[in-house]
C-alpha positions, 0 to 999 in steps of 0.5 A: 148126463150131469149126474154122471159128470159129477162122479167121473174122475178128472180125467178119464183113462184110455182104454179098458181103465177108461171104460171101468171108470165110466161104469162105475160113474154111471152106477154111482150116478144111478144112471146104468145098472150094467155095463159091458166092457171090452178089450180085443186082441185075444184072437191069436191065430198066430204068435200066440205067446206074444200077443196074448201075454199083453193082452192078458195083462191088459185084461188083468189091470182092467178088471183090477182098476175096475174093482178097485174103482167099485170098491173105492166108490162104496159099491161093492157090496152090490155089484157082481162082476163077470169076466169071460170070453165067447170062446177058447183058444185051443191047447196046441199051436197052430203052423203059425205059432198061434191057437185057434178057436176051441169049444171049452172057455172059462168065466170068471165071477166075483163081488156080491152073491158070488161065494168065491173060492170054487171051480165049476166044471173043468177039462180032461187031459185032453182039454175037452169039456168035462160033464158035471154032476148037477148037485155038487157041480163037480166034474164027474165021469158018469154021465152029468150035465154039459155045463151051458152058458144057459146054466150061467144065464139062469144063475145069473138072473137068479143072483140079479132077483130077475129070474121071475120078472115077466121080461125075462119069463118071454125069454126062457132058457132051456137049462137046469137051475144050478147053484153056480155062484153059491 
């Protein structure tokens, strides 16, 4: 614990910023190799525009603070960040001016090992997921794969260099190996 304290700022921020500061300090102190930062308030079944706009600002500020802290700590060359959600929001409003759960969502990845500058997958005009060509990873109308979290997890395991680890092999993923991160 004393090694961790050496890397914390004089005063730790609140909320997502504070979580970022603690995670980066733990990475610097070499007492952690991953962290899960969370923020809530996106389950906007009512008053979506008011609530989601504020929550998105908090999220963007927190992610920016996280990356700036990673960069300032000199560990950006070995840190990858994933930003995602467990589900999306409907592309239309309910009777309470809210948005309900939707089966299409998104994930953003950046940092070490991520090529960046591209989008994998997408939705059609009705905001339903599009299948992807497994080679180009671009949306296709000709069959294709349904991009699933298992594909992302396989690619993340490869990115982290643990895809062939015996512990990971004990938890197989039923998904094709896709070059999602480039």
